[in-house]
Each structure stands twice: as C-alpha cells, then as structure tokens.
N, C-alpha and C positions, 0 to 999 in steps of 0.2 A: 279458854277453849274447852268445849265439851266433846268428849269422844263417844264413839259407838253409835253409828247410824244403823237402823234396822230396816232400811228400805230394801225392796227386792233387788237381787243382784244376778248378773249373768254367771259370774264366777263366785263360788262360795268358799267356805273355809278349807275345803280339801285342796283347792288350787293353791291357796296361801301356804298350807302345810307342805305341799310338794316343793314350793320355793324354799321354805325353811329347811327341809331335808337336804336339798341340793347344796345350800349354803353351808350347812354344818358338816356335810360329807367332805368338803374341801379342807376343813380344819384338821382332820385326822388322816388325810391322804398320805402324808409322809411316814406314818407310823411303821409299816413293815420295811421301809427303805432306809431306816437309820443305820442298819448294819452295813449297807452298801456305801453310805456316806462315810461311816467310820473307816471302812477299808480304803476308801478313796482319799480321805483327808487326814486319817490317822489321829482322831481325837478319842478321848476317854469316855467312860460311862458318865462321869460327872458333866462333861460337856454336852452329852446327849440330853441330860435332864435340864441343863441350862438352856439349850435350844428349845426344848419343850416348854420351859417356864417362860421364855420370851413370848410365846403365844399367850399364856395366861396373863402376863404383864400387859399385853395389848388389850385383852378383854377387860381387865380390871381398870385400866386407864380410861377406856371408853365409858364403862359403866359409872365411873366416878365423875367424869366431866360431861357426859352426854347421855346419861341413862334415860332422861325424860325428853330427849330430842323429838321422838316421834309423837309425843303428846302435843308439841308445839307446831312442828312442820307437817305432820301427817305421817301415816304409816308407809305409804307407797314411796315417797321420795327417800326415806331412810332405808327402805329395803333395796332400792336401786343403788344407793350409795354403798351399802354393804356388799352387794353383788359386784360392784366395781372394784372394791378392795379385795374381794376374793379372787377376782381375775388377776389383779396386780400381784397378789401373793403367788398364784400359779406361774406367772411369768418370771418371778424371781427364781423359782425352782427350775424352770425350763432353761434359764441362762445361768444357772448356778456355777460359780467359779471359785467358791471357797466359803469359809465359815461366815464372813460378814453378810453375804447375800442370803445364806440360809437363815440367819437371824432376822434379817429384814423381812424375808418372806413369812416367817412365823409371826413377827409382830403385826404385819399387815393382816394376816389371817386372824389374829386375835382382835384387831380392830373390827373386822367384819363380823366375827362371832359376837362381840359385845353389842353391836348394833342389832344383829339378828335376835339376840336373846330377848330383849324387851319388845322391839317393834313387831317381830314376826309372831311372837306368842300373843301379843295384844290383838294383832290383825286377825289371827285365826279365831280367837275367842269372839271378836266383835262381828265377824262375818257369818257367824252361826245364826240361823233363823230361830225364832221362838220354838222351844222344844228340842233344839239340837245342842244345847249348851254342854251336856255331858259328853256327847260325841266329839264336840270341838275341843273340849279340855283334853281328852285322850289324844286327839289328832295333834295338838300342839306339843305335848310332851313326847309322844311317839315319834313325831317328825324330828324333834331335837335328838333324842337318843338313837332313833333308827338311822338318821343321817350320820351321826358320829360313828355308828357301827359299820355302815356301808362304805365309808371312806377307806379304812384299811382292807376290807374285803376286796373292793374293786382294785386298789393299787397292788395288793398282794397277788391277785390272779394275773393281772397284766404284767407285773414285774417278773413273775415266774414263768409264764407260758407264752408271752408275746415279746417281740424285740423291743429294744430301747427301754429298759426297765426304769430309768430315771427321767424319761421323757414322756412316754405314752400315757401314763396315768394323769399327768397334768394337762395334756392335750385333750384327753377325754373329759376332764373336769371343765375346761374352758368351753367345750361344746355344750355341756349341761348348763353352765352359767348363762350362755347365750339364750337357751331355751327359757330359763328362769326369768331372764330380763323381759322377754316377750310376755310371759304370763303375768309378771308383776305390773307391767304397763297396762294390762287389761283388767287388773283388779280394781274394784271400786274403792274409793277412799272412805274410811270409817271415822275420820276425825272431822268434825264440823268446823268450818272456818279456819283451816290451817293457815299459819302465817309464818313470818320470819322467826327464826330461833333467837332467843335472848343470848347475850354474851355467855360463852362457855365459862363455867365456874365449878369449883370443887363442890360436889353435892354431898359427899359423905353418906351417912346413913340416916338422913332426915326422913322420917316416915310419917304418913298421915296418922292421926290419933286412932282411927278406926282399926288399923292393922297391928298396933303395938302389942295386943294381947296374944296374937297368934304367930307373929313374925319370929321371935327369938328361937323357939324350939324348932319350928319348921325350917329355918335357915341353917341351924346347927346340924340338923339331920341331913340336910342337903350337903353341907360341908363334908360330913363323914362319908356319905355315899360317893361324892365326887372325888374324894381322896382315893377310893378304890379304883374309880375309872382312870384317874391319873396314873396310878401304878401300872395298870394294864397298857395304857397307851404310850407310856414312856419307858418302862423298865421291862415289862413282860417279854417283848421281842428279844432282848439281850439274854434274859434268863432261859428262854426256850432254845436259843442257839448255843449258848455257852455251857449251860448246865445240863440240858436235856439232849443236846447234840442234834437238834432238829433244825435244818437249814433251808427247808422249803418255805419260800416267802408266802405262798398261798396258804399254807398251814398256819404260819404266824398270823397272817391277816384274819384267818378264820377263828383263831383262838381269841384274838382281840374282839372280833365280831360277837363272840358268844356272850361276853359280859354285857354288851349293849342289847343283844337279843333278850337276855334275861331281864334287863331293865324295861324293855318294851312289854314283856309279859307281865312284869310286876305292875306296870302302869295300868294294864288292862284289868288286873285283879283289884287294883286300888279303887277303881270306879265302882266295883261291885261291893267292896267291903265298907266303903265310906271312910271319911277322914278320921273319925274317932278310933277305928280299929286299924286302918292301914298305916298310920304314922308310927305307933309303937310296934305294930307287927312288922313293919318294914325294917325297923332298927334291929329287931330280934333276928330276922332272917339274914340281914347284913352281917351280924355277928357270926352266925353259923357259916356263911360264905367265907368270911375272913379266916375263921378257924380252919376251914378246908384248904384255903390258899396257903396258910402257914404250914399246914401238914404236908402239902405238895412240895413246898420248899425244903422241908426237913427230910422227906423220904425220896425226893427226886422222882416224882410221879406225874406224868403228863395227864392221865385220866383224872386224877384227883384235882389237878389244876383247872381242868375244863369244868368239872362239876362245881368246884368252888367259884369259878367265874360266873357260871349260870346262876348259882344260888345267891352269890353276892349281888349280881345284877338284878335279880328279882327283888331282893331287899331294898336296893337303891331305888328301883323303880317304884315300889310301893310307897316308900317315904317321900320320894321326890314329887310324885304327882299329888299325894295327899297334902304336902306342904304348899306346893304351888297353887292347888285348888283353894286351900284355906286363905292364903295370902291374897290371891287375885279376887276372890269373892268378897273379902273384907274391904278391899281398896275402893275408894270412890272413883268413878269413871275418869274424871279429869286428872287423876294421879296414877292411873293403873299402869301405864308404861313405865313410869319412874319407879313405882313400887316393885314391879316385877324385875326391873333391872337391879334394884337393891338386893333382891332375893338371889339373883344370879351372881351378883358380886361376891356374896358370902360363899356361894357354891364354888366359884372359880378360885377363890382363895384356897379352898380345899383341894382343887386339882393341881395347884402349883406349889404351895409352900411345902407340904409333906413330901412331894416328889423330889424337889431339890434336896431336901434332907436325906432322902434315900440315896440320891446320887453321891452326896458327900460321904455318907456312911459306907458306901461300896469301897472307898479308898482304904478304909481300915478294917472293915468287917467282911468285905466281899458281897456279892449279890445275895447269897443266901442269908447271911447274917443281917444285912440291911433290910431285906424283905421281911424277915421274922420280927425285927424291931418295929418296923412300920405296922405290921399286922397287929401286934400287941397294943400299940398306941391307939390305933383307930378302933379296935375292939373296946377299949376302955371308954373312948368317947361315945360310941354308939350305945353302950350299956347305960351310960349316964343319961343320955337324951331319951332313950326308951323308958327308963324308970321315971323321968320327969313327966313325959307325956301320958304315962299311965296314971299318974297322980293328978295331972292337970290336963285332961283331954280337951282338944279343940272341938268346937261345935261342928256337926255334920252340915254340909251345904248341898 
C-alpha cells in the first residue's frame, strides 16, 4: 500500500493537527492531580512514577506491536480508534475507585498516544499541499508538544478554581474528544487502498535502509529530551508542593506547561535553523536547561526551575523536530508511519525508564537527591549525542 495522496482536500493538515493536540492533551491531564490522588489513596512517590510509567508502557506496547497499523488500515480509522481509547481512559478516571483503575486509565491513555504518535504525525504531513511541507512539519510536532502542555494547564486551572477537581477536567476532555471525532470523520484518507491489517506481531526496531544513517543519533537525542519531559510531568508537581511549598494546582499545571511551551518554541526555531544546526544545538541548549533545573533543586528556587524548564524545553524542541524531520524525510512513503512510530518508541523509553529510576531513588535520596542524579545522567547523554552529531551532521531537508 502506498501512502500520501495529494488530492485537494476540504480539511487540511491544520485540522489533523488539532485532533492530534486534543488526543495528546488527554495523556497529561492527570499531572497536577497526582497530589490529590496521593492524599486520597495514600501512595508514595515511587507509586506516582509507576502510575506514570504505566502510560509509557502502553505507548511502547502499541508502538512495538502496531506502529505501522495506519500504513495498512489508513490514518483515519486508526485516529478514531485512538480517540476511543482516550475517551475510555477519561472514563476510568471519572469512575476512579483506587489504584487499579488509575493504572488501567493510564495504560489506555498510553495505547491512545502510541496510535496517535505515528498515525497523526503521518496524517498531518501527508495532508499538506505542495509548498506547505515545512509548515506541516511544525504543526505536527507543535500539536504533539502543545497538546501535552495544554493537558496539565487545563486540569490545573479547573481543579484549582472550579468544583469537582477530580471530575471536571475529564468531562471537559470527553467533550473535546467528541469534537475531534467529528473532525476526524471529515478528514480525507491519505493512504491509498487501505485494507485489513496483518496479524499483530513484534516489530522491534526494523528500519528501512534509507533511514539507518540518520535514525540512531536523532532517536537518542529524542530519548534525552523526553527524559526531561518525563521528569516534569511525573515528579515536578511533587517537588513544587513538597520542596517549594507551592500548593496551587493551577501554578503546578502552569509550571509543567512551561517546558512544553519551550518545546514548541524550540520546534519553531528548528525549522529556521535547519536539521544540521538544530540537532546539535538542541542538545547543547538541553544541557543548559538541565543544569538550571539541577541548580533549582540545589538552591530551592522556583524562578530558576521555571527558567530551566523553558530552556530545557527549547533544547528538546530543537532536537526533537530536527530528528523527526530527518527521519520522516528519509523514510519511504509506504513505511513512513512505522518509521515514525519507531522514532517515538525510543523517545517514550526516555519518558518512562529514567522517571521510574527517579521514583526509586526518592526512597533513599529524597526528591532533591534523585532529581540531581537524574539531571547529571541526562546531561552526560545529551553531551555525547551533541558531540556525535557535530562530527557526523545529518543532511538538511
């Protein structure tokens, strides 16, 4: 099956990007609410990171088993399935009665994100008309990171200033999902002759020959950047409340939002700098951001934490968009969805494994010590990747 039809459309890439953003917002909606769940259910910081990692486990499972599903079935059916899983996740949180349902909701949310990552990115890129490719590339990555950032901002505001803090955010998301379903139904299909999927099987990281030269460095840079995002979405709310004594949920959501805002700004800059400069430059800026985050942990400073979040987010956005652009441009159309899914697979390993390690370290080192250890490890990784791509720069696209 050959993907990417360029026929005229009523709805273009911006509509698909809106669907993408709504879907991803649901995956971070619980972030400012973990403190409320901890108070209600009485679990530890390690359990918070395990609940968060359940989401990443769901993402990785889908990417391993069904990363190329939209290449076979078409983009639109897979997007509708992802929206259905997102709605099911919200219902789990609405009827939450304990840790098992929280874990189920996060796994379902991970399934949705795994389907969105490949299918929605490919749909946005393929719905672009000739000459719109650069704008569509920014729209795809900005929808991903912007959606992830808007989730905690929305839930933090509703939980702090509206009634029913553990209910209203998920009702609002269900309404947005309903709107996204209508938009998705109206989107044109970009896969020619979509058919039934083949039997699900472990895909691993089998890559087309065309992308093997650019994939490793691009994916490892994404791993390092997503590790920073994982720290903010899983651990930063607890640090803000317990160490900085800030208990306003709207402020917590806004702090998490800043790292994703920085990522979106970095993606905008990446398009102007080009892949050759944005990939190593992003690694460098990410290192600076991590140094600032580490400093904020050491000196207990909220302003330094926010500056570090923005700076680290910019670095993550620069490297993320540059890597995704290089990988998606090199991939042949018939394997684009699967290749993009493999890229996100490595990224989501970065958002899960280090965060669970931080949660485990909090038991012996506390939040501050675990955060400093995390920052040091990711700094070392980002420096190594940055030096490698400086010596072996990918081609501009």
